C-alpha positions in Angstrom: -1.9 25.4 -8.1 0.2 28.3 -9.5 1.8 26.4 -12.3 -1.0 25.5 -14.8 1.1 23.0 -16.8 2.2 21.0 -13.7 -1.4 21.1 -12.3 -2.6 19.7 -15.7 0.0 16.9 -15.5 -1.2 16.0 -12.0 -4.8 16.0 -13.0 -4.2 13.8 -16.1 -2.2 11.3 -14.0 -4.9 11.1 -11.4 -7.8 10.8 -13.8 -5.8 8.1 -15.7 -5.4 5.9 -12.7 -8.6 6.5 -10.8 -11.8 5.7 -12.7 -14.0 7.1 -10.0 -15.0 10.8 -10.1 -12.1 12.8 -8.7 -12.0 16.4 -7.5 -8.7 18.1 -6.8 -7.9 20.8 -4.3 -4.6 21.8 -2.8 -3.7 21.5 0.8 -4.5 25.1 1.8 -8.0 24.9 0.2 -8.6 21.7 2.2 -7.4 23.4 5.4 -9.7 26.4 4.8 -12.7 24.1 4.2 -11.8 22.0 7.3 -11.6 25.0 9.6 -14.1 27.6 8.3 -16.4 25.3 6.2 -17.3 28.0 3.7 -17.7 30.8 6.2 -15.8 34.1 5.7 -12.3 34.2 7.1 -8.6 33.6 6.5 -6.6 30.4 6.7 -2.9 30.8 7.5 -0.6 27.9 6.8 3.0 27.9 8.1 4.6 24.6 7.6 7.6 23.9 5.5 6.3 26.8 3.4 3.8 29.6 4.1 0.6 30.7 2.5 -2.7 32.4 3.4 -6.1 31.9 1.8 -9.1 34.1 2.2 -12.7 33.0 1.8 -15.1 35.9 1.3 -18.6 35.6 -0.1 -17.6 32.1 -1.3 -14.7 33.6 -3.3 -11.1 32.9 -2.5 -7.9 35.0 -2.7 -4.4 33.9 -1.8 -1.2 35.5 -0.5 2.2 33.9 -0.2 2.8 30.3 -1.4 5.8 31.5 -3.6 8.1 28.7 -2.6 11.3 28.6 -0.6 13.5 30.1 -3.4 11.3 33.2 -3.6 9.3 33.6 -0.4 7.7 31.4 2.2 8.5 34.0 4.9 7.5 32.9 8.4 7.6 29.2 7.4 9.6 26.5 9.1 12.1 26.6 6.2 12.4 30.4 6.6 13.0 30.0 10.4 15.5 27.2 9.7 17.5 29.4 7.3 17.7 32.1 10.0 18.8 29.5 12.5 21.7 28.5 10.1 22.7 32.1 9.7 22.8 32.7 13.4 24.5 29.4 14.1 27.3 30.1 11.7 27.9 33.6 13.1 27.9 32.2 16.6 30.5 29.5 15.5 32.7 32.2 14.0 32.4 34.5 17.0 30.5 37.2 15.0 27.7 36.7 17.5 27.8 35.7 21.1 26.8 32.0 21.5 23.4 31.5 23.0 21.3 28.4 23.9 20.4 28.2 20.3 23.9 27.1 19.3 24.0 24.2 21.7 20.5 23.1 20.8 21.4 22.9 17.1 24.6 20.9 17.9 22.5 18.5 20.0 19.7 18.2 17.5 22.0 17.4 14.6 24.2 15.2 16.8 27.4 16.9 15.6 30.7 17.3 17.5 32.1 20.3 15.6 30.1 23.3 14.2 31.6 22.7 10.8 30.1 19.3 10.7 26.8 21.0 9.8 28.1 21.6 6.3 28.3 17.9 5.2 25.2 17.1 7.2 23.1 19.5 5.1 24.9 19.2 1.7 24.8 15.4 1.8 21.3 15.2 3.2 18.8 13.5 0.8 16.2 16.2 1.5 18.1 19.4 2.6 14.9 21.5 2.4 13.2 19.4 5.0 16.3 19.2 7.1 16.5 23.0 7.2 12.8 23.3 8.0 13.3 20.9 10.9 15.7 23.4 12.5 12.6 25.5 13.4 12.1 22.9 16.2 15.6 23.7 17.5 14.6 27.3 17.6 11.5 26.4 19.6 13.5 24.4 22.1 15.9 27.3 22.5 13.0 29.7 23.1 11.8 27.3 25.8 15.2 28.0 27.5 14.3 31.7 27.3 16.9 32.3 24.6 16.3 35.9 23.4 17.7 35.2 20.0 15.2 32.3 19.4 12.3 34.3 20.8 13.1 37.1 18.4 13.1 34.6 15.6 9.5 33.6 16.3 8.6 37.3 16.6 10.0 37.9 13.2 8.2 34.9 11.8 5.0 36.1 13.3 5.4 39.5 11.7 5.9 37.9 8.3 2.8 35.7 8.8 0.8 38.8 9.9 1.7 40.5 6.6 0.1 37.6 4.7 -3.1 37.9 6.7 -3.3 41.7 6.6 -3.1 41.9 2.8 -6.2 39.7 2.7 -8.1 41.7 5.3 -11.7 42.9 4.5 -14.4 45.0 6.0 -16.2 43.0 8.7 -18.9 43.9 11.2 -16.9 41.9 13.8 -13.4 40.4 14.1 -12.0 38.5 11.1 -11.6 34.8 11.9 -8.0 33.7 11.3 -7.3 30.0 11.6 -3.8 28.6 11.8 -2.3 25.3 10.8 1.1 23.9 10.0 4.3 22.7 11.8 5.3 26.2 12.9 2.1 26.5 15.0 3.1 23.4 17.0 5.1 26.0 19.0 1.6 27.3 20.1 1.9 30.5 22.2 5.5 31.1 21.1 4.2 32.0 17.6 0.6 32.8 18.4 1.2 35.5 21.0 3.5 37.6 18.7 1.2 36.9 15.8 -1.8 38.3 17.7 0.3 41.3 18.7 1.5 41.9 15.1 -2.1 41.7 13.8 -3.6 43.9 16.5 -7.3 44.4 17.0 -9.8 43.2 14.4 -8.7 39.6 14.2 -9.7 36.4 16.0 -6.6 34.2 15.8 -7.0 30.5 16.7 -5.5 27.2 15.9 -7.6 25.2 13.5 -9.9 22.7 15.1 -9.6 20.2 12.2 -6.8 18.9 10.1 -6.7 19.7 6.4 -7.7 16.1 5.5 -11.1 16.8 7.1 -11.6 19.5 4.4 -10.9 17.0 1.7 -13.7 14.8 3.2 -16.1 17.8 3.3 -15.3 18.6 -0.4 -16.0 14.9 -1.3 -19.2 14.8 0.8 -20.4 18.0 -0.8 -19.8 16.6 -4.3 -21.5 13.3 -3.4 -24.6 15.1 -2.0 -24.9 17.3 -5.1 
C-alpha cells in the first residue's frame, strides 16, 4: 500500500481480469477488520514482516511495514537474522554454544556449520528461509535456552514500540490484537510483549484470521 505506482498496477491487473465489482485491501487492513470489526484498537502483525495498524474513530494510522531491507523489527525475518548472527558467532567461538546452535543444525539438516552458507545463498526464497529460523529460536526457547528467550524479549520490545507510537487516550485499556507467524510461539512472545507495553493495553491473539476481514469488507460492500 505504500508504493502508489505498484498499487495502481495491481489494481489495474485485478480489474482487467475480474469483471465483478472488486474492492482491494491489504492484509493488515483485513486483519484489523477481522479482529476489531471497526471498533477502536490496534492490530499488530508479526509474520515474515511486521506492521501495526490503528483504528480510531473509523480512521486508520499505521506504523512499521517498511520491509525487510529497512525495518520489519520484531518480525520472523528479523528474528531469523538475529539467529544467523548468533549461530555464526557460536560456530566461530565468539559466543559459547547454546541449544540454539544445535537446533539450527538439526532444523537445516546440515553436518557442518559452514553448510549454512550454500543452504541460504542457493535457496530459491532466502527471505522465507531466514524467517523460518524464528521457529528454531522458539524450539530453543522451549529448551530454556537463555539466548533464544532473550531473542523473543527483544522482538517483543520492537513490537511494543510499533504499538506505543499508535497509542491514544482511552477511558479503558486499548485493545491490541496480534496475528502472524511469530505469535504461534504464544506466551513466549506474548508475555514479554505485555511486559514491554505495561498497563493500559489489553493484549490478545486475534480470534479470527485476516481472510475473515476480507469477507466482512465484501459483505459490507454488498449490503450497501
